[in-house]
C-alpha positions as CSV (number, residue, x, y, z in Angstrom):
1,M,-46.2,82.2,-10.8
2,Q,-46.0,78.6,-10.9
3,I,-48.0,76.8,-8.6
4,L,-45.8,73.3,-7.7
5,P,-47.5,70.0,-7.0
6,I,-50.0,69.9,-4.5
7,V,-49.5,66.7,-2.0
8,S,-51.3,65.4,1.2
9,P,-49.3,66.1,4.8
10,Q,-47.8,62.7,4.5
11,A,-45.8,63.5,1.7
12,W,-45.3,66.9,2.0
13,E,-43.3,65.6,5.0
14,A,-41.8,62.9,3.1
15,A,-40.2,65.5,0.8
16,R,-39.1,67.5,3.9
17,Q,-37.3,64.7,5.5
18,A,-35.5,64.2,2.4
19,L,-33.8,67.7,2.0
20,L,-33.2,67.8,5.3
21,V,-30.4,65.3,4.9
22,R,-29.0,67.9,2.8
23,E,-29.8,70.7,5.3
24,K,-27.9,68.8,8.0
25,A,-24.9,68.0,5.4
26,H,-25.0,72.0,5.4
27,T,-24.7,72.5,8.9
28,R,-22.4,70.6,9.3
29,A,-20.3,71.6,6.4
30,G,-20.9,75.3,8.4
31,D,-19.4,73.9,11.6
32,A,-16.4,72.3,9.9
33,L,-15.5,75.5,8.2
34,A,-15.7,77.3,11.6
35,A,-13.4,74.7,13.0
36,D,-10.9,75.9,10.3
37,R,-11.0,79.5,11.1
38,R,-10.3,78.9,14.5
39,R,-6.9,77.3,13.1
40,M,-6.0,80.4,10.8
41,P,-2.9,81.9,11.3
42,W,-2.8,85.0,13.0
43,Q,-1.5,88.5,11.5
44,L,0.5,90.3,13.5
45,I,-0.9,94.2,13.8
46,D,2.0,96.3,13.8
47,R,1.2,99.7,12.9
48,P,-0.5,101.9,14.6
49,Y,-3.9,103.0,13.8
50,A,-6.2,105.9,15.0
51,F,-9.8,106.2,15.0
52,E,-12.3,109.3,16.2
53,G,-14.7,108.1,18.6
54,P,-17.3,109.7,20.4
55,G,-14.9,110.8,23.1
56,G,-11.9,111.6,21.2
57,R,-8.8,110.2,19.3
58,V,-8.6,106.6,20.4
59,G,-6.6,103.1,18.9
60,L,-7.1,100.3,17.5
61,L,-6.3,98.3,21.1
62,D,-9.4,100.7,22.5
63,L,-11.9,99.1,19.8
64,F,-11.6,96.3,22.1
65,E,-13.7,97.8,25.1
66,G,-11.4,95.8,27.3
67,R,-12.4,92.1,25.7
68,R,-10.5,89.7,23.7
69,Q,-12.0,89.6,20.4
70,L,-12.8,92.3,18.1
71,I,-14.8,92.2,15.0
72,V,-14.7,95.7,12.8
73,Y,-16.9,95.9,10.0
74,R,-16.3,99.3,7.3
75,A,-19.9,101.0,6.8
76,F,-19.7,103.6,3.5
77,F,-21.3,106.3,5.5
78,E,-19.1,109.6,3.7
79,P,-19.5,112.2,1.3
80,G,-20.2,110.5,-2.7
81,V,-22.4,107.4,-1.0
82,H,-26.0,107.2,-2.2
83,G,-27.9,109.0,0.4
84,W,-25.2,111.1,2.5
85,P,-25.7,112.8,4.5
86,D,-29.1,111.1,5.6
87,H,-28.4,107.9,5.1
88,A,-25.3,105.1,4.9
89,C,-25.1,103.1,1.7
90,R,-28.4,100.8,1.6
91,G,-26.5,97.6,1.7
92,C,-24.3,98.6,5.2
93,S,-27.7,99.9,6.5
94,M,-29.6,96.3,6.0
95,V,-26.7,95.2,7.4
96,A,-26.9,97.5,10.6
97,D,-30.5,96.7,10.6
98,Q,-29.4,93.0,10.9
99,V,-27.6,92.9,13.6
100,G,-28.4,91.2,17.3
101,H,-28.4,92.7,20.6
102,L,-25.1,93.1,21.4
103,A,-25.2,92.2,24.8
104,H,-24.5,88.3,23.3
105,L,-21.3,88.6,21.8
106,N,-20.2,90.8,24.3
107,A,-20.5,88.0,27.0
108,R,-18.6,85.8,24.5
109,D,-16.0,88.4,25.2
110,T,-16.0,89.9,21.5
111,T,-16.9,93.6,20.6
112,L,-18.6,94.6,17.3
113,A,-17.5,98.1,16.1
114,Y,-18.1,99.7,12.9
115,V,-16.1,101.9,11.3
116,S,-16.5,104.8,8.0
117,R,-15.1,107.8,6.9
118,A,-17.8,110.5,8.3
119,P,-17.3,113.0,10.8
120,Q,-18.6,112.0,14.3
121,A,-21.4,114.1,14.4
122,D,-22.9,113.0,11.3
123,I,-22.4,109.1,12.7
124,A,-23.9,110.3,15.4
125,G,-26.9,111.8,13.8
126,L,-27.2,108.6,11.6
127,K,-27.5,106.1,14.6
128,D,-30.1,108.4,16.2
129,R,-32.1,108.6,13.1
130,M,-31.9,104.9,12.1
131,G,-32.1,103.4,16.2
132,W,-28.6,102.0,15.7
133,D,-26.5,101.4,18.9
134,I,-23.6,100.1,17.2
135,P,-19.9,101.5,18.9
136,W,-18.9,103.0,15.0
137,Y,-15.6,104.7,14.6
138,S,-14.5,107.6,12.4
139,L,-11.6,106.4,10.0
140,T,-8.3,108.8,10.1
141,D,-6.1,106.7,8.3
142,A,-5.0,103.8,6.1
143,F,-6.8,101.2,8.1
144,D,-9.5,100.5,5.3
145,A,-6.5,100.2,2.7
146,D,-4.7,97.7,4.7
147,F,-7.1,95.5,5.0
148,G,-9.4,95.0,1.9
149,V,-12.4,97.5,2.8
150,A,-10.7,100.6,0.9
151,E,-13.6,100.4,-1.8
152,W,-16.0,97.8,-0.8
153,H,-18.1,96.2,2.6
154,G,-16.5,94.2,4.7
155,H,-15.5,92.0,8.3
156,N,-12.2,92.1,9.7
157,V,-11.9,89.8,12.9
158,F,-9.2,90.8,15.4
159,I,-7.8,89.2,18.6
160,R,-5.6,90.4,21.5
161,D,-3.0,88.9,23.5
162,G,-2.6,92.0,26.3
163,D,-1.6,94.8,24.2
164,R,-0.7,92.5,21.1
165,V,-3.7,92.8,18.3
166,F,-3.7,90.0,15.9
167,R,-5.8,89.6,12.8
168,T,-7.3,86.5,12.4
169,Y,-10.4,86.2,9.9
170,F,-11.8,88.4,7.0
171,I,-14.9,88.5,5.0
172,N,-16.7,90.2,2.4
173,N,-19.2,90.2,-0.4
174,R,-21.7,87.9,0.0
175,A,-20.4,86.5,2.7
176,D,-21.3,89.9,4.6
177,E,-25.0,88.9,3.7
178,A,-25.5,85.9,6.7
179,I,-24.4,88.4,9.3
180,G,-26.3,89.7,12.1
181,T,-26.9,87.1,14.7
182,V,-24.4,86.3,17.6
183,W,-24.0,82.7,16.2
184,S,-22.7,84.0,12.4
185,Y,-20.4,86.5,14.2
186,L,-18.8,84.1,16.6
187,D,-18.3,81.6,13.9
188,L,-16.1,84.0,12.6
189,T,-13.8,84.6,15.2
190,A,-10.7,82.7,16.8
191,L,-12.3,81.6,20.0
192,G,-15.9,80.5,18.1
193,R,-18.5,80.3,20.4
194,Q,-16.7,78.8,22.9
195,E,-19.0,75.8,23.4
196,A,-17.4,72.0,24.4
197,W,-18.9,70.7,20.9
198,E,-16.9,72.9,18.8
199,D,-14.1,71.4,17.4
200,S,-11.3,73.9,18.7
201,P,-7.7,73.8,19.4
202,A,-6.3,72.4,22.2
203,G,-6.5,74.7,25.4
204,Y,-8.9,77.2,23.8
205,P,-11.7,78.2,26.2
206,Q,-15.1,76.3,26.3
207,E,-18.2,74.9,28.3
208,P,-21.4,73.2,27.9
209,P,-23.6,74.6,25.1
210,Y,-26.4,77.0,26.6
211,R,-25.2,77.5,30.1
212,W,-23.9,80.9,29.1
213,W,-27.5,81.9,27.4
214,N,-29.3,84.8,29.5
215,W,-31.1,87.7,28.7
216,H,-29.7,90.6,27.2
217,D,-30.0,92.6,30.6
218,S,-28.8,90.3,32.6
219,Y,-25.2,89.4,31.6
220,E,-22.6,89.9,34.9
221,P,-18.8,89.4,33.4
222,T,-17.9,87.8,36.2
223,A,-21.0,85.5,37.3
224,A,-20.9,81.7,37.2
225,P,-24.1,79.9,35.0
226,D,-26.9,80.1,37.2
227,E,-27.6,76.5,38.5
228,T,-31.2,76.6,37.6
229,W,-30.9,77.6,34.1
230,A,-28.0,74.9,33.8
231,A,-29.9,72.0,34.9
232,V,-33.0,73.3,32.7
233,S,-30.8,73.3,29.8
234,D,-28.9,70.1,30.6
235,A,-32.1,68.3,31.2
236,G,-33.4,70.2,27.4
237,V,-30.9,68.7,25.8
238,A,-30.7,65.4,27.1
239,A,-34.3,64.6,26.1
240,F,-33.8,66.2,22.7
241,R,-31.1,63.6,22.2
242,K,-33.0,60.6,23.2
243,A,-36.0,61.5,21.1
244,Q,-33.4,61.9,18.1
245,G,-31.5,59.8,18.7
246,G,-28.6,61.6,18.2
247,P,-26.7,65.2,18.9
248,V,-28.1,68.0,19.2
249,E,-27.6,69.7,15.6
């Protein structure tokens, strides 16, 4: 392996600061892309789709689990896939291993679900063996073909207005590689992170950043942000802005 130039701490920091300019530009470009996603037109889903879940037959609306938004990942776990029946596709399994604690995503009124062609008994065994707690359903119809995931993995994003369901975004291929954190999922959705700094259409739910954060075992759906934590987070943001001379980014 080639050894690159060895420099002093001061020279190393200067090189890092030079690259940081591009890092920040990359971050801002990602924010702008997420803002454009929030302005994508919506596709009305007017065809009923059925899935098998742990409790029996359910529809697409049920996958929301009562929340406003839904992200559905097509994982390949079925006869013919390498590893069957003990394992799902290696790439899909790596994606599942990266999923963070779902309580944080749920706190933003968003549900993550996986779908595969495997029967529920096999899915239950796989989840238990691999330590996954992601809601996981069996495909029963043309959902995968209709949403671009019959032959390849991908994430479809939906939002509901009452009982009406709309498709708002879709990613696949290398875009799936960066998925797993709560932020990466929320940036795909129509409502985004729902924080005040975001560039979102008028009327979208937003609140100051950090205030909604919580321990994964302490979220309460209808509770107001903890006043003590709100004061701590606001003070932290103010101190950072003062030290950096600008916004947190």
